[in-house]
C-alpha positions in Angstrom: 49.4 131.5 110.3 52.9 131.3 108.8 56.1 131.2 110.7 59.2 133.2 109.8 60.8 132.5 106.5 64.1 130.5 106.7 65.6 131.8 103.5 64.9 134.8 101.3 63.9 134.7 97.7 66.7 134.4 95.1 69.1 132.8 97.4 69.7 129.6 95.3 73.0 131.0 94.0 74.2 131.3 97.6 73.1 127.8 98.6 75.1 125.2 96.7 73.5 121.8 96.1 76.4 119.9 97.7 76.0 116.2 97.7 72.2 116.0 98.1 71.2 116.1 94.4 68.7 113.5 93.5 69.9 110.3 91.8 70.0 111.8 88.3 71.7 114.7 86.6 71.3 116.3 83.1 73.5 115.3 80.3 73.6 117.8 77.4 74.2 115.8 74.3 75.1 118.9 72.2 74.0 117.3 68.9 70.6 118.6 68.0 70.4 121.8 70.1 68.6 124.6 68.4 69.3 127.2 71.1 65.7 127.7 71.9 66.6 128.5 75.6 63.6 126.5 76.9 65.9 124.7 79.3 67.3 128.0 80.6 63.8 129.4 81.1 62.4 126.3 82.9 65.4 125.8 85.3 64.2 126.7 88.8 67.9 127.2 90.0 69.0 129.3 87.0 72.1 127.0 86.6 72.0 126.5 82.9 74.2 128.6 80.7 74.9 128.9 77.0 74.3 131.3 74.1 74.7 129.4 70.8 73.7 126.0 69.5 75.4 123.1 71.2 77.0 125.3 73.9 74.4 124.8 76.7 75.5 123.2 80.0 74.7 123.3 83.7 76.5 124.2 86.9 76.6 121.1 89.0 77.1 123.2 92.1 73.5 124.3 91.9 71.6 121.7 89.9 69.1 119.8 91.9 68.4 117.1 89.3 64.7 118.0 88.8 64.7 117.0 85.1 62.7 120.0 83.9 65.3 120.8 81.3 65.2 117.4 79.8 61.4 117.3 79.8 61.0 120.7 78.0 63.7 120.2 75.4 61.9 120.0 72.0 64.9 118.1 70.4 65.4 115.7 73.2 69.0 116.8 73.4 69.2 116.6 77.2 69.0 113.3 79.0 68.8 112.6 82.7 71.5 110.1 83.6 72.5 108.4 86.8 74.7 110.5 89.0 77.7 108.2 88.6 77.9 108.7 84.8 
């Protein structure tokens, strides 16, 4: 029923996004962050890092621009902005 898998699970760190991210990227405002780590938990690529309030950021080498982090942030401290910004 299914063909062979092309990639193995947990390979996103080996497969950089390159230039194909969608039109938007996250912008961490770092003003109202409460360090709830919801953005870290929801990121499908595990590219968000940070430990304390207002220190969270993402690795643009792996971010796909899905917007999950901005959608789940209870303080609306993450915005999705155009790639050029």
